C-alpha positions, 0 to 999 in steps of 0.5 A: 496535919496541915492538909487536914485543916485545909479539908476541914476549913476551906472557907477560912482558907479562902478568906485568908487568901482573899483578905491578906493585904488591904490598904484603906485611905484615912478617912477625911471629911468631904467638901460641903457644897458651900466649900466647893462653891468657894473653891470654884469661885477662886480668890477675889483679886485685889483689883476686883476688890478695890474697883468693885468696892469703889464703884459700888460705894460711890457710883452705882448701887444695886449690887453692881460692886458685888458683880464686879467682884465676882460675887453677884450670885452670892450677894449682889442679887440681894441688893438688886432686888431689895434696893429696887423694891425699897426705891419703888416703895419710896416712889410709890409712896410719894406718887400716891399722895395728892398735891398739897397733902401734908400728912405723914408719908408712911410708905415713902418713909418706910421705903427710904429707911429700907433703902438706906439700910440695904445701902449700908449693908451693901457698902459694908459687904463690898469691903468686908466680903472679899477678904472673908471669902479669901480667908475661907478659900485659903482655909479650904485649900489648906484642908485639902493639901493636908488631906492629900498629904496624909499617907495611906493607913495599911492593915492586913488580916490573915488567917493561918494555922496555929499549932497548940500543944494538943492539936492544930487550930486556925488563928487570925492575925492583924497587922496595922502600919501607920 
């Protein structure tokens, strides 16, 4: 009887040979571009954190502290552009006033307020940004180590002849191993 089944069902026989034991990796989330960038940047060392924070806070603004910390591409350029523009507005507003003019210096005041706001943001970012970056880095590394330590899930599928009480038939079996 078995050879008759092979003649009648050649496609099923071929499938049973081809699909006998498959291993499928457990699905795990891929890294986003932001997560990959954090990994590429690495951890911010304590020395860079402190030196960048002190220089950016006390000595030179305009994103220099973020550059020392290795974060210029992420945030430092924002402070370079914004503080330069607000300083230019402040100087332009003062320079455009004729001598002896006591009217309200609108552009100069707006530039000074903007510069002060960006400066406060820069100082906060200098001291809060690196620890936040390092926490994200650690979370991503933990996620990757968990993903790499998971075992492969194995499953197999086979098609085989099954004897019923009246005739021979093709059967399908599945096996899962975790």
